[in-house]
C-alpha positions in Angstrom: -21.4 -25.1 11.8 -23.8 -27.5 10.1 -21.9 -29.8 7.7 -24.8 -30.3 5.3 -25.2 -26.5 5.1 -21.4 -26.0 4.7 -21.6 -28.3 1.7 -24.4 -26.0 0.4 -22.0 -23.0 0.9 -19.4 -24.7 -1.2 -21.9 -25.6 -3.9 -23.0 -22.0 -4.1 -19.4 -20.8 -4.6 -18.8 -23.7 -7.1 -21.7 -22.4 -9.3 -20.0 -19.0 -9.6 -16.7 -20.7 -10.7 -18.4 -23.2 -13.0 -20.5 -20.4 -14.7 -17.4 -18.3 -15.3 -18.4 -15.5 -12.9 -15.0 -15.8 -11.2 -11.9 -17.8 -12.3 -11.2 -19.0 -8.8 -11.9 -18.5 -5.1 -10.5 -19.0 -1.6 -13.3 -18.7 1.0 -12.6 -19.1 4.7 -15.1 -19.2 7.5 -13.8 -19.3 11.1 -16.5 -20.0 13.7 -15.4 -20.0 17.3 -11.8 -20.7 16.2 -12.7 -23.6 13.9 -11.9 -22.9 10.3 -13.7 -24.1 7.2 -12.0 -23.4 3.9 -13.2 -23.7 0.3 -10.7 -23.5 -2.6 -12.0 -23.7 -6.1 -11.0 -22.9 -9.7 -7.9 -21.5 -11.4 -5.5 -20.5 -8.6 -1.7 -20.9 -8.8 -1.2 -22.1 -5.2 -4.6 -23.3 -3.9 -5.2 -22.1 -0.4 -1.8 -20.4 -0.3 -2.5 -18.2 -3.3 -1.6 -14.5 -2.8 -4.2 -11.9 -3.7 -4.2 -8.2 -4.2 -6.5 -7.1 -1.3 -6.8 -3.4 -2.3 -9.1 -1.6 0.2 -8.8 -4.4 2.8 -5.5 -2.6 3.4 -7.4 0.2 5.2 -8.1 -1.6 8.5 -4.5 -2.9 8.6 -3.0 0.6 8.3 -5.5 2.0 10.7 -4.6 -0.6 13.3 -1.0 0.4 12.9 -1.9 4.0 13.5 -3.8 3.0 16.6 -0.6 1.4 18.0 0.9 4.9 17.7 -2.1 6.4 19.4 -1.6 4.0 22.3 2.0 5.1 22.6 1.0 8.7 22.5 3.1 9.3 19.4 -0.1 10.3 17.6 -3.1 11.9 19.3 -6.5 11.7 17.7 -7.4 15.3 18.0 -4.0 16.8 17.2 -3.6 18.6 13.9 -1.5 16.8 11.3 0.2 20.0 10.0 3.5 19.6 11.8 4.0 16.2 10.1 2.2 17.0 6.9 2.9 20.7 6.2 1.4 20.2 2.7 -2.0 19.9 4.3 -1.5 22.4 7.2 -3.5 25.3 5.7 -6.0 23.8 3.3 -8.6 25.7 1.3 -12.1 24.4 0.7 -14.3 24.6 -2.4 -17.3 26.8 -1.8 -19.4 24.2 -3.6 -18.6 20.8 -5.2 -19.2 22.4 -8.6 -17.1 25.5 -8.0 -14.1 26.4 -10.1 -10.8 25.4 -8.4 -10.1 29.0 -7.4 -13.5 29.6 -5.7 -12.4 28.6 -2.2 -12.4 29.6 1.4 -9.9 28.8 4.2 -10.7 25.6 6.1 -12.7 26.3 9.3 -10.4 24.1 11.3 -7.2 22.1 10.8 -7.1 18.5 9.7 -6.6 16.2 12.7 -5.5 12.6 13.1 -9.1 11.7 13.8 -10.3 13.1 10.5 -7.9 10.7 8.7 -9.0 7.8 10.9 -12.7 8.2 10.2 -12.2 9.5 6.6 -13.7 13.0 7.2 -10.6 15.2 6.4 -12.4 16.6 3.4 -11.1 14.8 0.3 -12.0 11.5 -1.4 -13.9 9.7 -4.1 -16.6 11.7 -5.8 -19.4 9.4 -6.8 -20.1 11.0 -10.2 -19.1 10.5 -13.8 -15.6 11.8 -14.5 -15.7 15.4 -15.7 -18.9 16.2 -13.8 -17.1 18.8 -11.6 -13.9 20.8 -12.3 -12.2 19.4 -9.2 -12.4 15.8 -10.5 -9.9 16.7 -13.3 -7.5 18.1 -10.7 -7.8 15.1 -8.5 -7.1 12.8 -11.4 -4.1 14.8 -12.5 -2.7 14.6 -9.0 -2.9 10.8 -9.1 -5.9 10.3 -6.8 -8.4 9.4 -9.5 -11.0 6.8 -8.3 -10.2 3.3 -9.5 -8.2 0.2 -8.7 -4.6 0.7 -7.4 -1.8 1.4 -9.8 1.4 0.9 -7.6 3.9 1.4 -10.4 2.2 4.6 -11.7 2.2 6.6 -8.5 4.9 9.1 -7.4 6.6 8.7 -4.0 5.0 9.8 -0.8 6.5 13.3 -0.7 5.4 14.1 -4.2 2.0 12.6 -3.7 1.4 14.8 -0.6 2.7 17.9 -2.5 0.2 17.2 -5.3 -2.6 16.5 -2.9 -1.9 19.8 -1.2 -2.5 21.7 -4.4 -6.1 20.5 -4.6 -8.9 22.3 -2.6 -10.8 20.1 -0.2 -14.3 19.1 -1.1 -15.7 19.9 2.4 -14.3 21.4 5.6 -12.3 19.0 7.8 -14.6 16.9 10.1 -17.8 17.8 8.3 -18.4 15.0 5.8 -17.3 11.4 5.1 -15.4 10.9 1.9 -14.1 7.5 0.9 -10.5 6.3 0.3 -8.0 9.2 0.2 -7.7 9.6 3.9 -5.9 6.3 4.3 -3.2 7.1 1.8 -2.6 10.3 3.8 -2.7 8.2 7.0 0.0 5.9 5.7 2.3 8.9 5.0 1.5 10.3 8.4 2.6 7.0 10.0 5.8 7.1 8.0 6.7 10.7 9.1 5.7 10.1 12.7 7.9 7.0 13.0 10.7 8.0 10.6 10.2 4.5 8.9 8.8 3.3 5.6 5.2 2.1 6.0 6.1 -1.5 5.1 8.6 -1.6 7.9 6.1 -0.1 10.4 3.5 -2.7 9.4 5.9 -5.6 9.6 7.1 -4.6 13.1 3.7 -3.7 14.6 1.3 -6.0 12.8 2.7 -8.7 10.4 5.5 -10.1 12.5 3.6 -10.3 15.8 0.7 -12.0 14.0 2.8 -14.3 11.8 1.6 -12.7 8.5 4.5 -13.9 6.4 2.9 -13.3 3.0 1.4 -9.8 3.4 3.1 -6.7 2.0 3.2 -4.1 -0.7 4.8 -6.3 -3.2 5.5 -10.0 -3.8 9.2 -11.1 -3.7 10.6 -13.2 -6.5 10.6 -16.4 -4.5 6.8 -16.1 -4.0 5.7 -14.6 -7.3 4.5 -18.0 -8.6 1.8 -17.9 -5.9 0.4 -14.5 -6.9 -2.9 -14.8 -8.7 -3.5 -13.0 -12.0 -5.9 -10.1 -11.5 -8.8 -9.6 -13.9 -11.2 -6.8 -14.6 -14.0 -6.3 -17.2 -14.3 -4.0 -20.1 -17.4 -1.8 -20.6 -18.9 -4.6 -22.7 -18.3 -7.1 -20.0 -15.4 -9.0 -21.5 -12.9 -10.3 -18.9 -9.3 -9.0 -19.4 -6.1 -9.2 -17.4 -5.7 -6.3 -15.1 -2.4 -7.3 -13.7 -0.3 -10.4 -14.3 1.9 -12.0 -11.6 5.0 -10.3 -13.0 3.1 -7.0 -13.1 2.7 -4.0 -10.8 3.1 -5.9 -7.5 6.3 -7.8 -8.5 8.6 -4.9 -7.4 8.4 -2.5 -4.5 6.3 0.6 -5.2 7.5 4.2 -4.9 4.3 4.9 -2.9 3.1 2.5 -0.3 -0.6 3.0 -0.5 -2.4 2.9 2.9 -5.7 2.9 1.0 -5.2 -0.1 -1.2 -1.7 -1.4 -1.7 -1.4 -4.7 0.1 -1.3 -8.3 -1.0 -2.2 -11.1 1.4 -3.4 -14.7 1.8 -6.5 -16.1 3.5 -4.4 -17.4 6.4 -2.6 -14.1 6.9 -5.8 -12.0 6.9 -7.5 -14.5 9.2 -4.6 -13.9 11.7 -5.3 -10.1 11.5 -9.1 -10.4 11.8 -8.8 -13.0 14.6 -6.7 -10.6 16.6 -9.4 -8.0 16.3 -12.1 -10.5 17.2 -10.1 -11.5 20.3 -9.8 -7.9 21.4 -6.5 -6.9 19.8 -4.3 -9.9 20.6 -0.6 -9.0 20.7 -1.0 -5.8 18.6 -3.7 -3.7 20.2 -5.6 -3.2 23.4 -9.2 -4.1 23.7 -10.3 -0.4 24.1 -8.5 0.4 20.8 -10.3 -2.3 18.9 -13.6 -1.2 20.4 -12.8 2.4 19.2 -11.9 1.2 15.7 -15.1 -0.9 15.4 -17.5 1.6 16.9 -19.6 4.2 15.0 -17.2 7.2 14.5 -19.5 9.4 12.4 -22.2 11.9 13.3 -25.5 12.1 11.4 -24.2 15.3 9.8 -21.0 13.6 8.6 -23.1 10.8 7.0 -25.5 13.2 5.2 -25.4 12.9 1.5 -22.5 10.4 1.7 -21.8 6.8 1.2 -20.5 4.7 -1.6 -23.9 3.6 -2.9 -27.5 4.8 -2.2 -28.6 3.7 1.2 -25.1 2.9 2.4 -25.5 4.6 5.7 -29.1 3.1 6.3 -27.6 -0.1 7.7 -23.9 0.7 7.9 -21.6 3.2 9.5 -17.9 3.8 9.5 -15.4 3.3 12.4 -11.7 3.8 12.0 -10.7 2.3 8.6 -13.6 -0.1 8.3 -17.4 -0.4 8.1 -19.7 -1.4 11.0 -23.2 -2.8 10.5 -25.8 -0.9 12.4 -29.1 -2.6 11.3 -30.2 -6.0 10.0 -31.8 -6.0 6.6 -30.4 -9.4 5.5 -29.5 -12.7 7.2 -25.8 -11.8 7.1 -26.1 -8.3 8.5 -25.6 -8.6 12.2 -25.4 -5.3 14.0 -21.8 -4.9 15.2 -20.3 -6.9 12.3 -17.2 -5.0 11.1 -14.6 -5.3 8.3 -14.2 -4.1 4.7 -14.0 -5.2 1.1 -11.4 -4.8 -1.7 -12.5 -3.7 -5.1 -10.2 -6.2 -6.8 -12.5 -9.0 -5.5 -12.0 -9.6 -1.8 -13.7 -9.2 1.6 -12.9 -9.7 5.2 -15.5 -9.4 8.0 -15.8 -10.1 11.8 -19.1 -10.8 13.4 -18.5 -10.7 17.2 -22.1 -11.7 18.0 -21.8 -14.9 16.0 -18.1 -15.4 16.8 -17.6 -15.6 13.0 -14.9 -14.4 10.6 -15.6 -14.5 6.9 -12.9 -14.1 4.2 -13.6 -14.1 0.5 -10.6 -13.9 -2.0 -11.1 -13.8 -5.7 -9.1 -12.3 -8.5 -12.0 -10.7 -10.3 -12.5 -7.0 -9.9 -15.9 -5.7 -8.9 -17.8 -3.4 -11.3 -19.7 -1.7 -8.5 -19.2 -0.7 -4.9 -22.2 -2.8 -4.0 -20.3 -5.9 -5.0 -21.1 -8.8 -7.4 -23.6 -11.6 -6.7 -20.8 -14.0 -5.6 -20.1 -11.6 -2.7 -23.7 -11.5 -1.4 -24.1 -15.2 -2.1 -20.9 -16.0 -0.2 -22.2 -14.2 2.9 -25.7 -15.5 2.7 -24.5 -19.1 2.3 -22.0 -18.6 5.1 -24.6 -17.5 7.6 -27.2 -20.1 6.6 -24.6 -22.7 7.8 -24.6 -21.4 11.4 
């Protein structure tokens, strides 16, 4: 990478810190195995600061599920009903605005594949709360859209019981819906292995990759390294969302496969580097290629996406997004990864042999991400 342009990359990030857009940042670029790191602002442990990575949990949990597929413990097209009887015979709303009792039986059972590619029929409705009757039921069951709340969620069995009382939004396998599938996938992993999700991830992902600071909570001897998380009020005022001694300071009742992990730049680089290298010690190359390939049909993408035009240049693999078309300098077709709504991102660009990781403690106010995110990627790619 060009050293003068790397300095420009750092200056771009410094402007966002100096202006108050974000309190601090750890940015990591790894090009061909050579890492370039920028650490700026108010962080408790510099480059070793621990961040809540929210939805960057999804690729990690999906990778763990793929290890079970490789061992034939799970099979992609097997129904999940034996392990998750709460979802064995779902009913489906006749229309998104239907009353909760206006349903029909699902046309097919939910399969492992439907969880992996997020088409099992339930997820985030991109509409104002209260627009549809089902949104109230989703919120009351604890699956309301928004940042994770690990200390306000029931345990896995109760969460699945509550989820099973809500009709699906579409028939399994017919439409992409964001988020909820990976909470269900995490519970499926637990029941398939007979182990808590944190134990499964440690044995299959974290320990082999040396990810010592990644987990569903921060132990007492590391809590001083956990960044304060911030969000914004409707008027734009920055407020504390979660302090270090807050919701991630003790083990949660429910280990969220959709958004519960904390991690560091070095740990998440180990994970993404394994995917870039074809799986490393945790997965086979065909498994990584499957995870990072387009796993949606045109019909499954129709009317979906987190923001308008999401599927114009992006698709979804197993637990992560995959770029399909270039409409910006940082959008290389084949680039894969995902973001976290509490202010983080991790991406792999195989064509450029580049890993990009952005960790801030400032929550996003839109799925499209703030200016610091797009500026981070643009300035990273201009340095190539």
